[in-house]
N, CA, C and O atoms as a GROMACS GRO file, in nm:
protein
  432
    1MET      N    1  -1.523  -4.703   4.348
    1MET     CA    2  -1.434  -4.760   4.250
    1MET      C    3  -1.302  -4.788   4.319
    1MET      O    4  -1.240  -4.698   4.377
    2LYS      N    5  -1.260  -4.910   4.312
    2LYS     CA    6  -1.128  -4.951   4.358
    2LYS      C    7  -1.063  -5.020   4.239
    2LYS      O    8  -1.102  -5.130   4.200
    3LYS      N    9  -0.961  -4.954   4.182
    3LYS     CA   10  -0.908  -5.008   4.058
    3LYS      C   11  -0.758  -4.983   4.049
    3LYS      O   12  -0.708  -4.879   4.092
    4ASN      N   13  -0.689  -5.078   3.993
    4ASN     CA   14  -0.547  -5.066   3.965
    4ASN      C   15  -0.532  -5.040   3.815
    4ASN      O   16  -0.558  -5.129   3.734
    5PHE      N   17  -0.491  -4.920   3.778
    5PHE     CA   18  -0.479  -4.880   3.638
    5PHE      C   19  -0.338  -4.906   3.588
    5PHE      O   20  -0.241  -4.861   3.649
    6PRO      N   21  -0.323  -4.978   3.477
    6PRO     CA   22  -0.189  -4.992   3.416
    6PRO      C   23  -0.152  -4.861   3.346
    6PRO      O   24  -0.234  -4.801   3.276
    7LEU      N   25  -0.027  -4.819   3.364
    7LEU     CA   26   0.020  -4.696   3.301
    7LEU      C   27   0.105  -4.723   3.177
    7LEU      O   28   0.146  -4.630   3.108
    8GLN      N   29   0.131  -4.849   3.149
    8GLN     CA   30   0.208  -4.885   3.031
    8GLN      C   31   0.133  -4.996   2.958
    8GLN      O   32   0.099  -5.098   3.017
    9ALA      N   33   0.108  -4.974   2.830
    9ALA     CA   34   0.042  -5.075   2.747
    9ALA      C   35   0.124  -5.094   2.621
    9ALA      O   36   0.173  -4.997   2.563
   10GLU      N   37   0.138  -5.217   2.580
   10GLU     CA   38   0.218  -5.246   2.462
   10GLU      C   39   0.150  -5.190   2.338
   10GLU      O   40   0.030  -5.211   2.316
   11GLY      N   41   0.226  -5.119   2.258
   11GLY     CA   42   0.173  -5.063   2.134
   11GLY      C   43   0.104  -4.928   2.151
   11GLY      O   44   0.052  -4.873   2.054
   12LYS      N   45   0.103  -4.875   2.274
   12LYS     CA   46   0.040  -4.745   2.297
   12LYS      C   47   0.140  -4.652   2.363
   12LYS      O   48   0.222  -4.694   2.445
   13HIS      N   49   0.132  -4.525   2.327
   13HIS     CA   50   0.219  -4.424   2.385
   13HIS      C   51   0.179  -4.403   2.531
   13HIS      O   52   0.060  -4.395   2.560
   14PRO      N   53   0.276  -4.395   2.624
   14PRO     CA   54   0.243  -4.379   2.766
   14PRO      C   55   0.158  -4.256   2.797
   14PRO      O   56   0.076  -4.260   2.889
   15ASP      N   57   0.176  -4.148   2.722
   15ASP     CA   58   0.095  -4.029   2.745
   15ASP      C   59  -0.052  -4.054   2.714
   15ASP      O   60  -0.140  -4.004   2.783
   16ARG      N   61  -0.079  -4.132   2.610
   16ARG     CA   62  -0.218  -4.164   2.573
   16ARG      C   63  -0.282  -4.255   2.678
   16ARG      O   64  -0.401  -4.241   2.709
   17VAL      N   65  -0.204  -4.348   2.732
   17VAL     CA   66  -0.255  -4.437   2.836
   17VAL      C   67  -0.289  -4.356   2.960
   17VAL      O   68  -0.392  -4.378   3.023
   18LEU      N   69  -0.202  -4.261   2.996
   18LEU     CA   70  -0.225  -4.175   3.113
   18LEU      C   71  -0.350  -4.090   3.092
   18LEU      O   72  -0.431  -4.076   3.184
   19GLU      N   73  -0.366  -4.034   2.973
   19GLU     CA   74  -0.486  -3.955   2.944
   19GLU      C   75  -0.613  -4.039   2.953
   19GLU      O   76  -0.716  -3.990   2.998
   20ALA      N   77  -0.607  -4.165   2.911
   20ALA     CA   78  -0.724  -4.254   2.920
   20ALA      C   79  -0.758  -4.283   3.066
   20ALA      O   80  -0.876  -4.291   3.101
   21VAL      N   81  -0.658  -4.298   3.150
   21VAL     CA   82  -0.681  -4.322   3.293
   21VAL      C   83  -0.746  -4.200   3.356
   21VAL      O   84  -0.844  -4.213   3.430
   22LYS      N   85  -0.694  -4.082   3.327
   22LYS     CA   86  -0.751  -3.959   3.382
   22LYS      C   87  -0.893  -3.937   3.332
   22LYS      O   88  -0.979  -3.891   3.407
   23HIS      N   89  -0.919  -3.971   3.206
   23HIS     CA   90  -1.053  -3.958   3.150
   23HIS      C   91  -1.151  -4.049   3.224
   23HIS      O   92  -1.263  -4.008   3.256
   24GLU      N   93  -1.110  -4.172   3.251
   24GLU     CA   94  -1.198  -4.266   3.321
   24GLU      C   95  -1.227  -4.218   3.463
   24GLU      O   96  -1.339  -4.237   3.512
   25ILE      N   97  -1.129  -4.158   3.531
   25ILE     CA   98  -1.150  -4.106   3.666
   25ILE      C   99  -1.248  -3.990   3.663
   25ILE      O  100  -1.340  -3.984   3.744
   26ARG      N  101  -1.228  -3.896   3.569
   26ARG     CA  102  -1.319  -3.782   3.558
   26ARG      C  103  -1.461  -3.827   3.524
   26ARG      O  104  -1.559  -3.773   3.576
   27LYS      N  105  -1.472  -3.927   3.437
   27LYS     CA  106  -1.602  -3.980   3.398
   27LYS      C  107  -1.672  -4.043   3.519
   27LYS      O  108  -1.794  -4.029   3.534
   28TYR      N  109  -1.598  -4.111   3.604
   28TYR     CA  110  -1.656  -4.171   3.724
   28TYR      C  111  -1.708  -4.064   3.819
   28TYR      O  112  -1.818  -4.076   3.871
   29PHE      N  113  -1.628  -3.957   3.841
   29PHE     CA  114  -1.674  -3.847   3.926
   29PHE      C  115  -1.804  -3.787   3.872
   29PHE      O  116  -1.898  -3.765   3.947
   30LYS      N  117  -1.809  -3.762   3.743
   30LYS     CA  118  -1.927  -3.702   3.681
   30LYS      C  119  -2.049  -3.793   3.696
   30LYS      O  120  -2.158  -3.746   3.729
   31ARG      N  121  -2.031  -3.923   3.671
   31ARG     CA  122  -2.142  -4.018   3.682
   31ARG      C  123  -2.194  -4.024   3.825
   31ARG      O  124  -2.315  -4.029   3.847
   32GLU      N  125  -2.105  -4.024   3.922
   32GLU     CA  126  -2.147  -4.031   4.062
   32GLU      C  127  -2.217  -3.902   4.106
   32GLU      O  128  -2.315  -3.906   4.181
   33ARG      N  129  -2.168  -3.787   4.060
   33ARG     CA  130  -2.230  -3.660   4.098
   33ARG      C  131  -2.368  -3.642   4.036
   33ARG      O  132  -2.450  -3.568   4.091
   34ASN      N  133  -2.396  -3.709   3.924
   34ASN     CA  134  -2.526  -3.697   3.859
   34ASN      C  135  -2.631  -3.791   3.917
   34ASN      O  136  -2.748  -3.782   3.878
   35ARG      N  137  -2.594  -3.879   4.007
   35ARG     CA  138  -2.692  -3.967   4.072
   35ARG      C  139  -2.788  -3.883   4.155
   35ARG      O  140  -2.750  -3.777   4.205
   36THR      N  141  -2.910  -3.930   4.171
   36THR     CA  142  -3.008  -3.856   4.251
   36THR      C  143  -2.968  -3.859   4.398
   36THR      O  144  -2.917  -3.960   4.448
   37LEU      N  145  -2.991  -3.748   4.465
   37LEU     CA  146  -2.954  -3.734   4.605
   37LEU      C  147  -3.066  -3.784   4.695
   37LEU      O  148  -3.183  -3.755   4.669
   38PRO      N  149  -3.034  -3.858   4.800
   38PRO     CA  150  -3.137  -3.897   4.897
   38PRO      C  151  -3.183  -3.775   4.976
   38PRO      O  152  -3.118  -3.671   4.974
   39LYS      N  153  -3.295  -3.788   5.045
   39LYS     CA  154  -3.346  -3.677   5.126
   39LYS      C  155  -3.246  -3.644   5.236
   39LYS      O  156  -3.188  -3.733   5.298
   40GLY      N  157  -3.229  -3.514   5.261
   40GLY     CA  158  -3.141  -3.468   5.366
   40GLY      C  159  -2.994  -3.461   5.327
   40GLY      O  160  -2.909  -3.431   5.410
   41VAL      N  161  -2.964  -3.487   5.201
   41VAL     CA  162  -2.826  -3.483   5.152
   41VAL      C  163  -2.813  -3.367   5.054
   41VAL      O  164  -2.898  -3.350   4.967
   42ASP      N  165  -2.706  -3.288   5.069
   42ASP     CA  166  -2.687  -3.171   4.984
   42ASP      C  167  -2.601  -3.199   4.860
   42ASP      O  168  -2.622  -3.138   4.755
   43PHE      N  169  -2.506  -3.291   4.872
   43PHE     CA  170  -2.416  -3.319   4.760
   43PHE      C  171  -2.349  -3.454   4.782
   43PHE      O  172  -2.356  -3.512   4.890
   44TRP      N  173  -2.284  -3.503   4.676
   44TRP     CA  174  -2.205  -3.626   4.687
   44TRP      C  175  -2.063  -3.587   4.723
   44TRP      O  176  -2.002  -3.502   4.658
   45ASP      N  177  -2.010  -3.649   4.826
   45ASP     CA  178  -1.871  -3.628   4.868
   45ASP      C  179  -1.794  -3.757   4.839
   45ASP      O  180  -1.854  -3.862   4.820
   46PHE      N  181  -1.662  -3.749   4.837
   46PHE     CA  182  -1.582  -3.865   4.801
   46PHE      C  183  -1.465  -3.883   4.896
   46PHE      O  184  -1.402  -3.786   4.939
   47ASP      N  185  -1.436  -4.008   4.930
   47ASP     CA  186  -1.314  -4.046   5.000
   47ASP      C  187  -1.220  -4.102   4.894
   47ASP      O  188  -1.255  -4.198   4.825
   48CYS      N  189  -1.102  -4.043   4.880
   48CYS     CA  190  -1.011  -4.081   4.771
   48CYS      C  191  -0.876  -4.124   4.826
   48CYS      O  192  -0.824  -4.066   4.921
   49LYS      N  193  -0.821  -4.227   4.764
   49LYS     CA  194  -0.686  -4.274   4.794
   49LYS      C  195  -0.616  -4.302   4.662
   49LYS      O  196  -0.677  -4.353   4.568
   50VAL      N  197  -0.488  -4.268   4.655
   50VAL     CA  198  -0.408  -4.293   4.535
   50VAL      C  199  -0.270  -4.340   4.580
   50VAL      O  200  -0.212  -4.285   4.674
   51GLY      N  201  -0.218  -4.441   4.510
   51GLY     CA  202  -0.085  -4.490   4.541
   51GLY      C  203  -0.039  -4.590   4.436
   51GLY      O  204  -0.110  -4.618   4.340
   52LEU      N  205   0.079  -4.642   4.457
   52LEU     CA  206   0.133  -4.740   4.364
   52LEU      C  207   0.069  -4.878   4.384
   52LEU      O  208   0.065  -4.960   4.292
   53SER      N  209   0.018  -4.902   4.506
   53SER     CA  210  -0.054  -5.026   4.536
   53SER      C  211  -0.162  -4.995   4.638
   53SER      O  212  -0.166  -4.885   4.694
   54ALA      N  213  -0.250  -5.091   4.664
   54ALA     CA  214  -0.358  -5.070   4.760
   54ALA      C  215  -0.303  -5.050   4.901
   54ALA      O  216  -0.362  -4.975   4.980
   55ASP      N  217  -0.192  -5.115   4.933
   55ASP     CA  218  -0.134  -5.102   5.066
   55ASP      C  219  -0.066  -4.968   5.088
   55ASP      O  220  -0.068  -4.915   5.200
   56SER      N  221  -0.007  -4.913   4.984
   56SER     CA  222   0.067  -4.788   4.999
   56SER      C  223  -0.014  -4.664   4.957
   56SER      O  224   0.041  -4.555   4.950
   57ALA      N  225  -0.143  -4.681   4.930
   57ALA     CA  226  -0.226  -4.569   4.886
   57ALA      C  227  -0.245  -4.468   4.999
   57ALA      O  228  -0.267  -4.505   5.115
   58GLU      N  229  -0.234  -4.342   4.964
   58GLU     CA  230  -0.249  -4.233   5.060
   58GLU      C  231  -0.377  -4.158   5.033
   58GLU      O  232  -0.422  -4.149   4.919
   59VAL      N  233  -0.437  -4.104   5.138
   59VAL     CA  234  -0.560  -4.026   5.127
   59VAL      C  235  -0.528  -3.893   5.059
   59VAL      O  236  -0.434  -3.824   5.098
   60VAL      N  237  -0.607  -3.858   4.958
   60VAL     CA  238  -0.593  -3.730   4.889
   60VAL      C  239  -0.732  -3.668   4.876
   60VAL      O  240  -0.833  -3.738   4.881
   61ARG      N  241  -0.735  -3.538   4.860
   61ARG     CA  242  -0.865  -3.472   4.840
   61ARG      C  243  -0.908  -3.490   4.694
   61ARG      O  244  -0.828  -3.528   4.609
   62VAL      N  245  -1.034  -3.462   4.668
   62VAL     CA  246  -1.091  -3.487   4.536
   62VAL      C  247  -1.015  -3.413   4.427
   62VAL      O  248  -0.988  -3.470   4.321
   63GLY      N  249  -0.981  -3.288   4.451
   63GLY     CA  250  -0.913  -3.208   4.351
   63GLY      C  251  -0.770  -3.250   4.323
   63GLY      O  252  -0.711  -3.205   4.225
   64ALA      N  253  -0.714  -3.335   4.407
   64ALA     CA  254  -0.574  -3.375   4.391
   64ALA      C  255  -0.558  -3.516   4.337
   64ALA      O  256  -0.445  -3.565   4.326
   65VAL      N  257  -0.667  -3.583   4.302
   65VAL     CA  258  -0.658  -3.720   4.252
   65VAL      C  259  -0.581  -3.724   4.120
   65VAL      O  260  -0.490  -3.805   4.103
   66ILE      N  261  -0.616  -3.636   4.027
   66ILE     CA  262  -0.550  -3.634   3.896
   66ILE      C  263  -0.403  -3.598   3.912
   66ILE      O  264  -0.317  -3.655   3.844
   67GLU      N  265  -0.373  -3.504   4.001
   67GLU     CA  266  -0.234  -3.464   4.025
   67GLU      C  267  -0.154  -3.580   4.082
   67GLU      O  268  -0.037  -3.599   4.047
   68ALA      N  269  -0.215  -3.660   4.171
   68ALA     CA  270  -0.147  -3.774   4.230
   68ALA      C  271  -0.121  -3.883   4.126
   68ALA      O  272  -0.017  -3.949   4.129
   69VAL      N  273  -0.214  -3.901   4.033
   69VAL     CA  274  -0.194  -3.998   3.925
   69VAL      C  275  -0.080  -3.950   3.834
   69VAL      O  276   0.004  -4.030   3.793
   70ASP      N  277  -0.077  -3.820   3.804
   70ASP     CA  278   0.034  -3.764   3.724
   70ASP      C  279   0.168  -3.786   3.794
   70ASP      O  280   0.266  -3.824   3.730
   71ALA      N  281   0.172  -3.762   3.925
   71ALA     CA  282   0.296  -3.779   4.000
   71ALA      C  283   0.342  -3.925   3.997
   71ALA      O  284   0.462  -3.952   3.986
   72ALA      N  285   0.248  -4.018   4.007
   72ALA     CA  286   0.284  -4.160   4.002
   72ALA      C  287   0.338  -4.196   3.864
   72ALA      O  288   0.431  -4.276   3.852
   73ALA      N  289   0.279  -4.138   3.760
   73ALA     CA  290   0.325  -4.167   3.624
   73ALA      C  291   0.465  -4.111   3.599
   73ALA      O  292   0.545  -4.172   3.528
   74LYS      N  293   0.495  -3.995   3.658
   74LYS     CA  294   0.627  -3.935   3.639
   74LYS      C  295   0.738  -4.013   3.707
   74LYS      O  296   0.854  -4.003   3.668
   75THR      N  297   0.702  -4.092   3.808
   75THR     CA  298   0.804  -4.174   3.876
   75THR      C  299   0.840  -4.297   3.794
   75THR      O  300   0.935  -4.368   3.827
   76GLY      N  301   0.764  -4.323   3.687
   76GLY     CA  302   0.793  -4.437   3.602
   76GLY      C  303   0.724  -4.564   3.646
   76GLY      O  304   0.765  -4.674   3.607
   77ALA      N  305   0.622  -4.552   3.728
   77ALA     CA  306   0.550  -4.669   3.778
   77ALA      C  307   0.477  -4.740   3.664
   77ALA      O  308   0.436  -4.676   3.567
   78SER      N  309   0.462  -4.869   3.677
   78SER     CA  310   0.392  -4.945   3.573
   78SER      C  311   0.242  -4.943   3.593
   78SER      O  312   0.166  -4.967   3.498
   79SER      N  313   0.196  -4.914   3.717
   79SER     CA  314   0.052  -4.904   3.743
   79SER      C  315   0.028  -4.813   3.862
   79SER      O  316   0.119  -4.783   3.939
   80VAL      N  317  -0.096  -4.769   3.876
   80VAL     CA  318  -0.135  -4.683   3.987
   80VAL      C  319  -0.269  -4.732   4.040
   80VAL      O  320  -0.358  -4.769   3.964
   81TYR      N  321  -0.282  -4.732   4.173
   81TYR     CA  322  -0.405  -4.775   4.239
   81TYR      C  323  -0.486  -4.651   4.275
   81TYR      O  324  -0.434  -4.557   4.334
   82VAL      N  325  -0.614  -4.652   4.238
   82VAL     CA  326  -0.704  -4.540   4.268
   82VAL      C  327  -0.828  -4.597   4.337
   82VAL      O  328  -0.889  -4.692   4.288
   83GLU      N  329  -0.862  -4.538   4.450
   83GLU     CA  330  -0.982  -4.578   4.524
   83GLU      C  331  -1.067  -4.454   4.547
   83GLU      O  332  -1.022  -4.357   4.608
   84ILE      N  333  -1.190  -4.457   4.496
   84ILE     CA  334  -1.282  -4.345   4.511
   84ILE      C  335  -1.414  -4.402   4.562
   84ILE      O  336  -1.480  -4.480   4.494
   85LEU      N  337  -1.452  -4.362   4.682
   85LEU     CA  338  -1.577  -4.408   4.742
   85LEU      C  339  -1.668  -4.288   4.766
   85LEU      O  340  -1.628  -4.191   4.830
   86SER      N  341  -1.789  -4.294   4.713
   86SER     CA  342  -1.881  -4.182   4.730
   86SER      C  343  -1.953  -4.194   4.863
   86SER      O  344  -1.976  -4.304   4.914
   87LYS      N  345  -1.987  -4.078   4.920
   87LYS     CA  346  -2.060  -4.072   5.047
   87LYS      C  347  -2.150  -3.950   5.045
   87LYS      O  348  -2.134  -3.862   4.960
   88HIS      N  349  -2.242  -3.946   5.136
   88HIS     CA  350  -2.336  -3.833   5.145
   88HIS      C  351  -2.266  -3.714   5.207
   88HIS      O  352  -2.190  -3.727   5.303
   89GLY      N  353  -2.293  -3.596   5.151
   89GLY     CA  354  -2.237  -3.474   5.204
   89GLY      C  355  -2.346  -3.377   5.243
   89GLY      O  356  -2.443  -3.357   5.169
   90VAL      N  357  -2.332  -3.316   5.361
   90VAL     CA  358  -2.428  -3.218   5.411
   90VAL      C  359  -2.353  -3.090   5.437
   90VAL      O  360  -2.250  -3.090   5.505
   91ARG      N  361  -2.404  -2.981   5.383
   91ARG     CA  362  -2.339  -2.851   5.400
   91ARG      C  363  -2.352  -2.805   5.545
   91ARG      O  364  -2.459  -2.816   5.606
   92VAL      N  365  -2.241  -2.753   5.598
   92VAL     CA  366  -2.239  -2.699   5.733
   92VAL      C  367  -2.216  -2.549   5.721
   92VAL      O  368  -2.116  -2.505   5.664
   93ILE      N  369  -2.309  -2.472   5.773
   93ILE     CA  370  -2.299  -2.327   5.766
   93ILE      C  371  -2.218  -2.279   5.886
   93ILE      O  372  -2.253  -2.307   6.001
   94LYS      N  373  -2.110  -2.207   5.858
   94LYS     CA  374  -2.026  -2.155   5.964
   94LYS      C  375  -2.087  -2.027   6.019
   94LYS      O  376  -2.131  -1.941   5.943
   95ALA      N  377  -2.090  -2.016   6.150
   95ALA     CA  378  -2.143  -1.896   6.214
   95ALA      C  379  -2.038  -1.787   6.211
   95ALA      O  380  -1.920  -1.812   6.237
   96GLN      N  381  -2.081  -1.665   6.179
   96GLN     CA  382  -1.989  -1.552   6.178
   96GLN      C  383  -1.967  -1.504   6.321
   96GLN      O  384  -2.059  -1.507   6.403
   97ASP      N  385  -1.846  -1.460   6.349
   97ASP     CA  386  -1.817  -1.403   6.481
   97ASP      C  387  -1.886  -1.268   6.493
   97ASP      O  388  -1.904  -1.198   6.393
   98ASP      N  389  -1.924  -1.231   6.617
   98ASP     CA  390  -1.994  -1.104   6.639
   98ASP      C  391  -1.904  -0.983   6.619
   98ASP      O  392  -1.953  -0.875   6.586
   99HIS      N  393  -1.774  -0.998   6.637
   99HIS     CA  394  -1.683  -0.885   6.626
   99HIS      C  395  -1.639  -0.857   6.483
   99HIS      O  396  -1.569  -0.758   6.460
  100GLU      N  397  -1.676  -0.940   6.388
  100GLU     CA  398  -1.638  -0.916   6.249
  100GLU      C  399  -1.722  -0.805   6.188
  100GLU      O  400  -1.839  -0.788   6.224
  101ASP      N  401  -1.663  -0.730   6.098
  101ASP     CA  402  -1.732  -0.623   6.028
  101ASP      C  403  -1.805  -0.683   5.908
  101ASP      O  404  -1.739  -0.736   5.818
  102PRO      N  405  -1.940  -0.677   5.901
  102PRO     CA  406  -2.013  -0.738   5.791
  102PRO      C  407  -1.985  -0.672   5.656
  102PRO      O  408  -2.000  -0.737   5.553
  103GLN      N  409  -1.945  -0.544   5.655
  103GLN     CA  410  -1.917  -0.476   5.529
  103GLN      C  411  -1.781  -0.515   5.473
  103GLN      O  412  -1.753  -0.490   5.356
  104GLN      N  413  -1.699  -0.576   5.554
  104GLN     CA  414  -1.566  -0.617   5.509
  104GLN      C  415  -1.577  -0.725   5.404
  104GLN      O  416  -1.495  -0.730   5.312
  105ASP      N  417  -1.677  -0.814   5.415
  105ASP     CA  418  -1.694  -0.924   5.322
  105ASP      C  419  -1.773  -0.884   5.198
  105ASP      O  420  -1.777  -0.959   5.101
  106ALA      N  421  -1.836  -0.767   5.199
  106ALA     CA  422  -1.918  -0.725   5.085
  106ALA      C  423  -1.830  -0.694   4.964
  106ALA      O  424  -1.721  -0.639   4.976
  107GLN      N  425  -1.880  -0.732   4.847
  107GLN     CA  426  -1.807  -0.705   4.724
  107GLN      C  427  -1.869  -0.583   4.657
  107GLN      O  428  -1.991  -0.566   4.654
  108TYR      N  429  -1.784  -0.499   4.603
  108TYR     CA  430  -1.832  -0.376   4.539
  108TYR      C  431  -1.826  -0.388   4.391
  108TYR      O  432  -1.863  -0.295   4.319
   0.00000   0.00000   0.00000
C-alpha cells in the first residue's frame, strides 16, 4: 500500500479523520497477515515508511507506524504519506553462548 491520506476533510472533525486513517492502516495489516503463507515462510513482514510526502518519508518499524501518523497529525499537516510493503519473513534462531547459565533464563 502506497497512499497519501488526507488529515483534514471539510465537515468532519480532524480527530475522526485521523481515527479513520489509523483504522484503515490497522485493517491493511490484518488483511495482509491473514493471507496464506508460501512454503518456507514463517510470517509476513513489512517494510514501512511514513512522512509528509513520498520524498520525505522515513523508514519506521511496524509498531511505530501509528505513532508516526499521530506525530504528523500533531504538526498540523494536511496529509500524511504511508507506504507499507509486505515481504516474506523467516524466523532466525539465535544460538546461545556456551558460557551462559541455562537456569538464568528459566521462569519460576
